[in-house]
N, C-alpha and C positions, 0 to 999 in steps of 0.2 A: 432768664435769670432764675436761679433756684430760690427756694423758700428761705434757706439758711443765709443766703447772701443779702436778702432784704432786711433781715432782723438787725437791729442795732445792738451792739454790745453795751451792757450796762454794768456799772460797778456797784457792788454791794456796799451801802453806807449804813452803819448802825446808828441808832439814835443815841445821843449822849444823855445819860440819866444821872440825876443827883445821887441815887443810891450806889451806882457803880463807881462814881467818883469818890464818894465817901469811903467805900470799902477799900479802894485803892490807896487812899491817903492814910487811913488808920489801921487797916487790917491786912496790909500787904505782907506777904511772906517772901523773904529774900533767899529761898533755898535753891532755886535753879534759874538759869538764864539761857536763852532769852525769855523774858517774862512778858506774856501777852495780856494786856488789860483792855478787854473790849468795852466799848461804851463809855470810856473815861474822857473827860474834857481835856483838850490839848493844853490849856493853861496850867494844868497840874504838873506838867513836865519839869519845870524848874524845881518844884518842891520835892519831887521824886529824886531828882539828881542831888539835891541838898541832903536828903535822908540817906542816900547811898554813900555819899562822901563822909558823912558823920559816922557811919557804921564801918568805915575802913575799906570800902570798895574803890577801885581805880578803873580807869578807862571806861567811864560811865557814858552811856549814850541813850537817848530816848528818841525814837522815831515816831512821828505822827503819821498814821495810816487812816484810810477811810473807815476802817473797822474799830479803831481805838488807838492805844499806844503800845509800842513794843520797846521793852527796856532791855539793854545790854549792859553788863558790868563784869568785872573780874576782881576776885579777892586777892 
């Protein structure tokens, strides 16, 4: 068996931090999508969707990934 076959594949998981979550909530720029928000808590997804809808975006979607949140929207 080769050395590469013995290694386990691991997924990279970022730590959720309060600072990243706070920045995503109050200082988020809606200039381009998909918007990648690393280290943001998954419970923030409904609030992000609410803010996008209030600003006139449609077809909004927030995906939770091991690295953070990925936001999709169309104006």
